[in-house]
N, C-alpha and C positions, 0 to 999 in steps of 0.2 A: 354912710351906713352906720347903724347903731344896733348892736347885738348884745343883749344882756346875757352875760355868762354867769349863771347862778352860783355854781360851785366856787367861783372866784369872787363873787359879788363885785363884778367889774363890767364895764361897758366897752366892747370892742368898737372902735370908730374908724380904723383904717387898717389896710394890709397892703403889702407890696409884692412884687415878683421875686424879691430876695427872701421871701418867707418871713419877713418881719411883720410885727403887728404893733398897733398903737392903741392903748386903752385910754379912755377919757382921763385927761389931766396927767398923763404919763408920757414918757419918751418912747421912741421906737425901740423894740427889742425882739430878739428871736425867742419864741415861746419854748418853754421846757416841754418835755414829753407830757407831763400832767396838764400843763396849760393847753397844749394842742388837743388832748383828749377832751378837756372841758369845753373848748371852743367847738370842736366837732359835735359833741353831744348837744350843746345849745343850738347850733346851726341846724342840726337834723330835727330837733324838736320844733324849731321855728318854721322850718319847711313844712312839717306835718300840720302845724296849726294854720299856716297860710293856705295850704292846699285845702284843708277843711273849710276855711272861710270862703275861698274861691268857689268851691262846690256848692256851698249853701247859697251864696249870692247868685250863682248861675241858675240854680234850681228855682230860686225865688223869682228871677227874671222870667223864666219859662212859665212859672205858675201865674205871674202877673199878666201874661199875654192871653191866657185862656179866658 
């Protein structure tokens, strides 16, 4: 996984079940409250953008069949 977290100018590359995260070129750590909020914000925005992309591609596929 690669999630760009804009407010931190960092890329999240892994997370685990102990709620630790690893950013690109950094060691594992437990994110602070601010980091958690920044990660959630970035993830929610990414989900919204991917949902929009999926809808556009699905609609294009339906249009191509006509």
